[in-house]
N, C-alpha and C positions, 0 to 999 in steps of 0.2 A: 666426913665422907659424903654425907648427904648434901652438904653445902657445895662441895666440889662437884657433885653430880649436877646440881641445879645450875651452877655456873657453866659447867661444860655444855649442858643442854641449851642454855641461853646463848652461849657463844656459837654453838652449832646453828642455832636458829638465825642468828645475825648473819653468819657466813652464808647460809642458804638464801636469805633475803638479798644479800649483796650479789650473790650469783644470779638471782632472778632479775635484779634491777640494774646491775652494772653492765657496762658495755663489755663485749667479749674481749676487747683489747686490754682491759684492766682486771680480768678475772685471775690472772696468774698469781699476783701477790696474795690474793684471798685464799687460793687453793694451797699456796705454800704454807700459810699459817696453820692449815689443817694438818699437813704432813709434819709440821714442826711439833705439834702437840702429841699427847700420848693416847688420845682417844680416836685414833684413826678408824678403827673398825666400827666404833659406835657412830661416827659421822657417816660412814658409808651406809649403815643401816638407816640412819635418819634420811640420807639422800635418796635411798631406794624408796622409802615410804613417801617422801615428797613427790618423787617422780610418779609413783602409782597414783597419788592424788591428782596430780596434773593430767595424767593420762585419762583418768575417769572424767575429769572436767572437760578435757578436749573431746572425748568421745561423746559426752552429753551435748556439747556445743555443735559438734559435727552432725549428730543426729538431728538436732534442732534446725540446722541451716543446710541440710543435704539437698533438698529440692531447689532451694535458691541457688545453690552451687551448680546443680545440673543446668538450671536455666541460664545461669551466667555463662557456662561453658558453651551451651547452644548458641547464645547470642554472639559469643566470640567466634564461633565457627562461621556464622552468617557474615559477620563483619569481615572475616577473612575472604569469603567469596566476593563480597562487594568491593573489597579492597583490590582483588584481582581484576574485576571489571574496570574499576577506576584506573587501575594501572594500564589496562589495554586502551581504554579511552584516552588516557593521558598520552599514550604512545601515538594513537591515531591523530589526536589533536596536535601533537608535536609534528607528526609527518605533514598534516594539513597546513599547519602554520609554516612549516618548511617550504611546502609547495607554493603557498601563497606568497611567501617571502621571495621565493625564486621567480615566481611569475611577476611579482611587482618589480623585482630587480630587472627581469628581462624587459618588461614594458618600459621601465625607466631608461634602460640602455637603448631600446629601440626608439624611444621618444627622442633621445638625444642624437641617435644616429640617423633616424629617418623621420623627420618632422612630418606630422599629418597622417602617418600610417597606423596610428594606434587604434583607430576605429576598424580598419581593415583587419588588423591582426586579431582584435577581439572577435570579429565575425568569424574568421578562420578558426579560432580556438573554440568557438561555440559549436561550429559544424563538426569539428573533429572529436570533441569530448562528449557532447550531449547525445542522448539516445534518439535514434531515428523515429521511433514511434511518437515522440512528443514534438519534434521539430521538422517533420517531413515536408511541410509546406514551404520550408525555406531552402529546399535543395536547389531550386532554380536560381535564387539570389546567391547561393553558395557557389554555384558554377561560375556566375559572373565574377564573384570575389576571387576565385581561383584564377580566372583569366586575368584579372587585374594584378594579382600578386605575381603571376608568372610573367606577365608582359611588361609591367612597369615598376612595381614596388620592390621585388626581390633584386632585380638588376641594380637598382639605385641604393640598396642597403649595403652593398659591399660583399666581400668574401668572408663573411662570418660563418661559423659552423652551423648555427641554427638556420641560416639561409639555405645552406646545402641540404639540411634535413627536410626543410619545407619543400624545396624543389624536388627532392626524391619522393615525398609523400603525395604530391599533387596528382600524379597519374593514378595512384591507388585510390585516392579519394574520389576521383572522377569515375573510376570503375565501380566503386562502392555505391555512389549516387545512381549510376545507371542501373545497377542490379536491383537496388531497392525500388526504384521507380518502375522497373519491369515487373517486380513482384506485385506492386500495386496494380499494374495493368492486368496481370493474371487474375488477381482477386476480383477486379472489375468484370473481366470476361466470365468468370465463374458466377458472379452475382447476376449478370444479365441473362446467363443461361438458365439460372434457377427462376428468375422473375419474368421470363418471356411470356409465360402463360398469363400472368396478372397484367402485364403491359398490353397484350393483345386483347384481353377481356375488357379492359378499360376503354381502349380505342373503339372496339366494336359496340360497346354499350353507349358511348357518346354519340356515335353515328345513329344508332337506333333511337336514342332519346330525341335527337334533333329531327329525325324523320317523323316521329310521333307528334312532336310539337307542330311541325308544319302541316301534317295531316289534320290535326285537330283545328288548326287555324282556318284551313280551307274548307273542311267539311263539318265543322263543329255545329253550325246552325242546324243543318239537316239531321245530323246524328242526334243532336239534343232533342229535336222535335219528335223523332221516332224512338227515342230511348225507352219510353214506357211501353212501346209496342213490342210484340214478339218479332224476332228477326224474320220469321217466315212471312209476316204480314207487310214487311217493307216492300214497296213496289220496286221491281228490278231497275227501273230507270232512276230511282232515287239512291241506289247504292253506288259506292265508289267505283269508278270505271277502271278497267285495266289500263296500265300505263301511268296512273296517278302517282305511284311511288317513284317512278322514274323522274317525273317532273319535280317532285319534292326533293329528290336526291340532288338534282341539278341545282335547285335553289340552295340546298345545304352547302354545296361546294363553293358557291359564289358569294353567299351572304354570311354564313357562319364559318368560323375558323375552328378546326379540330385541335384541342390542346395537344401539345407535343409530348414526347416521352420525357422531356426534362422535368416534368412535374412528378415523375415516378422514379427516375434514375438520376444518380449523381455522376455526371460525366467528367468531373474534374480530374480523375486519374488519367484519362485519355489525353486531355489537353496538356496536363503537366508532363506526362511521359513524352508526348509529341514535342513539346518545347525543349525538354532535356536532350532528346536524341537529335533535335535540330541543332542545338548548341554544340553537341559532341560531334556533329558532322556525320551522323549515322541515321539520317531520316529514312533513307531507302530501306535500311535494315528493319527499322520499326514498321514502316508501311507493309513490307512483305510479311513480317511476322503477324501483324494484325489481320491482314487479309487471309493468310493461310489458316489462322485459328478460327476466324469467322466462317470460312468455307467448311471446316470440320464441324463446327457447330450447326451450320446449315444442313449438312447431311444428317446429323443426329435429329434435328428438328423435323426434317422431312421424312423420317422413317416412322411410319404409323405403327401403332400397337396392333398386335395380331387379333385382338378382340374388339377393335375399334367399331366394327359394324354392328355390334350387339346393342349398343345404346346411343342415343343422341349425344350424351355427355362425352363419349369417346371422340366423336367428330368435333364437338365444340372445343375440347382440350387441344386437339390437333390443329384446328384453325387458329385458336388463340396463340399458340406458340409461333406459328408462321407469321401472323400479323405482328406479334411482339418483336420478332426478329427483324422484320423489315421496317417497323417504326423506328427502331434503334438505328438501323443503317441509314434511313432517310434523315434522321436528326444529325448523325455524324457527317453525312454528305453536305448538309447545309450549314454546319457550324465549324467545320474544319476546312483548311485549305489544302486539298490534295491528298488527305489521308485515304479517302475513297473517292472515286470519280463516278460519273454517270454510267460509263461503260461497264465498270466493275459491278455496280448495283444492278444494271440491266442483265448482265451475265448471270448473276445470282438469281434474279427473278425468273429468267428463262429456265434455269435448272429447277427452281422451286415449282414453277408452273407445270412443267412436264411431269415431275415426280408426283405432284399433288393430284393432277388429273388421272395419272395412272393408278395411284392409290385409291382414289374415289371410284374409278371404274371397277376396280377389283373388289373393293369392300361393299360397294352398293349393290353389286350383283348378287350378294348373299341375302339381301333384304327381301322379305316377303310381306312386310307390313306396309300398306299404302300410307298410313298416317306417319310412319317413320320416314318414308321417302319424301313426303310432303314437308315435314319438319326439316329434313336434311336439305331439301331444295331452298327453303327460306333461309337456312343457315348459310348455304353457299352464296346466295344472293347478298346477304349481309356481309359476308367475307369479301366478296368481290367488290361491293360498293365501298367498303372501308379502304381496301387497298387502292381502288381507283381514286379515292379522295386524296391519297398520297402520291398520285401520278403514275401508278403502275397499270399497264394495259391488261385487261381482264376479259377480252373478247373470247378467248379460248374457253374460259370457264362457262360463259353463257352458251357457247356451242356444245359443251359437254352436258349442260343442263337440258338442251334440246335432245341430246341422245338419251339422257335419262328419262325423258318424257315418254319414250317408247316403252322402256321398262316399267315405268309407273302405270302406263296404260295396260300392259299385260297383267300386272298385279291387280289392277282394278277389275279387269275382265275375269280373273280367277275369283276374286271376292264376289263380284256380281253373279257369277255362275252359281256359286253356292246359294246366294240369296234367291235367285230365280228358281232354282231346284227346290229350295225349301218352300217357296210360295206355291209352286205347282204341286208338291207333295201334300201340302196341308189344305189345299183347296177342296171343297166338297162338290165342285162342278154342278152347282145348282143355281138357278136364278136367285138374285138377292131379294129377300122380302123387305119391304119398306113399310113401316107402321105409322110414320108421322112425317109432317113436312120438314121438321128439324133434321130427322135422319136422312131424308131425301137431299136436303141442302148440303149436309155433311159429305155425302157420297159425291154429289155434284161438284163440291169443292176439291175433291181428290182426283176426279176424272171428268173431262169435258164431255158430258153426255147431254144430248138434246133430242127429245122425242115429243112433239106437240100432242100426239095422240095419247101417249102415256101420261102427260101432264094433266089431261082432262079427266083421267080416271080417278075415282075416289080412293082414299086410303082405307085399308091397307092394299098395297099392290106390289108387284114384283118387277124388278129391273130385268131386262133380258139376259144380261151377262152375270157371271159369277164374280166372287171377290177378287180373284187373281188379276182381273183386268185393271182395277184401280190400284192394286198393289204393284203390279208391273209398271204401270204408268208413273207412279210415284218413284219407283226405283230408277226409272229412266231419267227423271228430273234430278234425282240425287247424284246419279253418275255424271250428268252434265255439270252440276255444281262442283263435283270433285275434279273434273277436268279443268274447269275454270280456275279453281284455286291454284293448280300447278302453273297455269299460263300467266298468272299475274306476276308483275315485276321482272319479266324476262326480256324487257325492252322490245316487245313485239307490238306490232300495230293491231288495231281492232280487227282488221280483215284477216290477219294471220291467226289471231286467236280464234276467230269464228271458224276459219277453215280447219284448224286443229281439232276443235270441239266436234265439228260435224264429222270429220273422219273417224275420230275415236268412237263417236256414237254409232256410226255406220258399222264399225267393227263389233260393237256390242250387239247391234241388231242382227247382222248377217252371220256372225259366228257364235257368240255366246247365247243370246236369246233363241236364235234359230235351233241350236243344238239342244237347248233345254226343252223347247217345244217338241222337237223330234223325240227326245227322251220320254216326255210325258205321253206322246202319242204311241210310241212303240213299247211302252211299259206293259208288263204282264197284268192281266186282270183288268184291263181297261175295257169297259163296256161300250156299247153303241151309244148309250145316253151321254156318257162322258165325252165321247168323240164328237157328238152333235154339239155339246156345250162348248168344246174347244173351237169348233168352226164358228160358232156364234161369237165367242170371245175374240178370236183373231179378226173377225170382221169389224168389230167395234174398235179394236186397237189399230187396225189399218186406217179407219176413218179418223183417228186421233193424230195421225202423223203430221198433218199440217199445223196442229196446235203445238207440237214439239218444235216445228220450224219457227213458229212465232216466239216460242219461249227462248230459243237460242238467240234469235235476233234481238230480243229485249235485253238479255243480259250482256250481249256483246256490242249492242248499239250498231249493228250492221243490218241494213234492210235485207229481207229475204230475197228480193228480186235483183240483188247486186250481180253484175256480170261475172261469170266464172265462179259464182258461189256454188259450193258443193251441196248437192241435194241428198236428203236422207233416203236410205234404202229400206225404210220401214215397210213401205207398201209391198215391195217384192218379198220381203221377209215374211210378212204375215200371209201373203198369198201362197207362198211355198208351204208354209205350215198348214194352211187351210187345205191345200191340195193333198198334202201328206195325210191329213186327218180324213179327207174324203176317200183317199185310196185305202186307208186303214179300215174305214167303214165298209167299203166294198169287199176287202179281204175278210173282215170279220163276218159279214153276211154270208160270204161263200163258205167260210169254215162252219158256220152254223148250219147251212144247208147240207154240207157234207156230213155233219154229225147226224142230222135227221135221216139222210139217205143211208147211212150205215145201219139204221134200224129196219130198212126194207127187207122183207122176207118173202120173196116170191116163190111160188111153186111153178118152176119153169116147165114142169111136165104135166100141168093141170089139164084135164080133159076139156074143161070149159071155164070161161071167166066168171067172176062174181058179179053181183048186181050193183055193188057200191064200191067207192074208192077205198084204198088201203088206209089203215089208221095212221101210219107214219106220215103220209102225205097230208092228211087232215091236220095233224099237229103242226106240220111245217107251214101250211097255209095260215093257220091261226097265229103262229109266231110272226110270220111276215106281216100280217095285218096289224098286229100290235106295234111292230117295229116301224112300219110306215106311218103309223099315227104319230110317232115321235118325230118323224121327219117333217112334219108340218111346220116346225119352227125354222127349218132350213130354207135357204133360197130355193125357188122352184126348180131351177136347173139342176141343183145338187140332188134334190129329192128325186127328180125324174131320172137322173143318171143312176142313182142308187137302185131304183126300182128296175130299170132296164138291165143293169148289171146283174142283179139277183135273178131276173128272168132268164137272161142268157146263160148264166152259170147253171141254173136249175135245169134248163133244157139240155145243155151239153152233158150235165151229169147223168140225167135220166137216160140219154142215148148211150152214154158210156156204160151205164149200169146194164143196159140190154146187150151191149157188145163185148162185155168183159170176157177174157179168155177162160175164166173159171166156169162161165156159163157155156157148156158144151152143146146142150140140147135145149131147144125152145119149142114148146107146143103151141098150137093155134089158140088153145084156151088161155095160155099164159099171155099171149099177145093181146087177146081180147081184154084180159084184166088190166094189162098195162095201158091199153087204149082207154079204158074207163078212167084210170087214174089221171092220165094226161089230159083227156078232153073234158070229162065231166067236172072234175075238181078244179082244174085250172080255169075252166070257163066260168065257174062260179066266182072265182077271184078275178074280176074283170081287169084289174090293173096289170095282170100278168098273163097276157094271151100266150098260148104255147107257140113255140117257134114253128114256122111253116114246114121246115125240113123234117122235123120229128113227126109233126102231125100228118104230113103227106106220106111219110114212110109207113106209118101205122095204117093209113087208109089203103095204101097199096097192098099191104099184106092181108088186112081183114077183108077187103073187097076183092082181093085177088084179081086186080085190074092190070095184069102184066101185058096184055095185048096193047092197051093204050100207052103204057109206059114205054114199051119197046118200039112202038110205031112212031110216037111223037118225040122221043128223046132228042134233045139238041135243038128243037124248035123254040122260038121265043114264047109261043103260046102253049107250050107243053104244060099239062096239068101237074105233072110231077117233076117240074124243072129242077127243084132244089134237092131231089133225092139222088144221092151219089150212088152210082152203080157198084162201087166197091162196098159201100155200106149195105146195099141191098143184097149183094152176093154173099157177104159174111153172114148176114142174118138167115138167108134162105139155105145156106149150107148147114146151119144148126137145125133148121126144120127138116132138111133132107135126112139127116142122121136120125132124127126123131121118128120120121116115117118108116125108116128101115127097121129100127129097133123097138118100135112101139108095140108090135105084136108079132110073135113068131109065126102066126098063121096069116099075117097080113098079105103075104104073097099069093095066098090062095083065094083072096077076096078080089073080085074084079074092080070094085071102087078104089080100093087101096092101091091096086096095081096101076090103075089109070092116074091116080093122084101122084104116085111116085114117078110115073113117066112124065107127067106134066112138070113136076119139080125138076127132074133131070133136064127137060127141055128148056125150062127157064134158066137154069144154071148155065147150060151150054150157050144160050143166047146172050146172057149177061157177060160171060167170058169173052164171047166174040165182040160184044159192044165195047168192053174195056180194051181189048186188043186193038180194035179199030181206032178208038180215041187216042190211044198211046202212039199208034203209028202216025 
């Protein structure tokens, strides 16, 4: 039994090995031998055990090679994707080879059918298939090719289907080429619209550089000689003369050539589009479109920015765009045949000129800075010279600059008005002390002052005028320089410039400086000493007017004795100011006298007068003495007039004081005190004798010489000729009232009654005298 079991186990082992190693096609007989035996169940157990062993080995192997398996699967997936791409590329390559084969076949057929047209067809195929962005320069040859195909090649090829297709596509290709070339033109128009500013800036800079070169060549020697000196020390005759830039500009236009806009802009799209539209027979359409678009761009260029007047850069940008626009049009005019003509360009320029001048007039009117106006003027001159170099007429621009000259002058006048007022406000109105010869020379360099007597005096000494004289004179010269700066480069003659400067200076003298002097004279708290100094100052300024005349002649190179040359009105200006100061002195003196007279406190009912003059009048005379001492620096006539005016006003005021309506009653004692004040004190002040009318009036009353007055009145030899009967009547009426009310018992006294009767008699006779004279 044991042997049978061992044999059975060996047999089963053999069968299992055969199953493991034998091809599946031969496994049937092996399994049949198992079922033929008696140990079928044992074999199955054996087989199950073998299967479990193999499963364990497989599992171990799978665990060992799992990661590699995953990697392999991933690689397979990638290979599948690449395989799909290869499949697509293979299909594309197949299609491409099919197209190439068809093209080669077509060319081969055309070669056999139409000898010599293979090059034309290749050209046509290139235009049709290739992208315009790469081959756009070949559109014009392509149009020629289409014309050749349509006119000669296709009719000769016969009635093939591809010939019909070509004939149908030729109009579409022409339209496509026209549209693409028009798109290039639109891009060009947009480009030059954006770059007009740069084009104009370059053109104006070139003109400026060439002007500077010519100026340096013509004036380089003298400028270099004076380069180390201060500009103020350069003699006026050595400075560049007005009109020099005009001469240099003329040389620039004849000798030097301004580089054209072709250096900054590619004009090939215009030329290309023009040729294409010419070939297509639509040249008029192209010309109308180009001109219409450029007119629109011109309106945009000529529209100034609302804040252009605020800075010079705003004006510069505006001018650069206009110059850039017309530089382009000038280049198109000279490089194309008929795209634009001279009439069209001139029409655009007339439009631009009118709008530019209108814009400049509007925006420049807001400007209040003379430096900005001057810079704007120079920029307009450069703008005009640049465009004139391209053949555009610019006379209207220079006419407008002459209009702006008046505005510039008004702005200068306002600026100098502030300067003059500041000088006058800061002046101490005292003679200038000079401690050394150097200081004296410094002041003499600022103001042309000559006084031989003062030169002989030792230092320290005083100049007769105050500091505002030299400062005002310096400001006058600065104003003349400012006027000259604007006059340069305006294509004016030296005579015109000289006349303009003189007229502007006259306005400065007669209007601005005159008003400032009047302001200083009429200003509050101006004392008599200050007014005296103003008279002295204006006298010296008046004497310096001929030096200003010479100064203008030196910088304009026009002799002062030229016929019809405008004369400066400085003499009359300073005379008027001096007369105003004199009148103000007289007014101030009178006001001071009135202030003293307000202190008068007379007892109009005094029984008898005092033995000495009133205090207020003594103080008044002392004040007048000290004031007249100051007048010694004035011209003799002025001082004499001031004294006489004070005397007259004092005399009139004293009489008015006696005749005031508030003074209802006047006693003889009051008249005696009044007579002491007038005669005794005024006589001691010999420069002011009392007026005869007031003196004789007091004599008439104090001496009671009515018989002489009434008997001789009206005769040339009358002692009281200047005593007005109305005045005498008014005064005696006040004495009559006094006599009546002086004492309630006066009527009982014989002397008083006689005196009252005498007064009544005099009053009656005076009234008769007045009535007789009136009749």
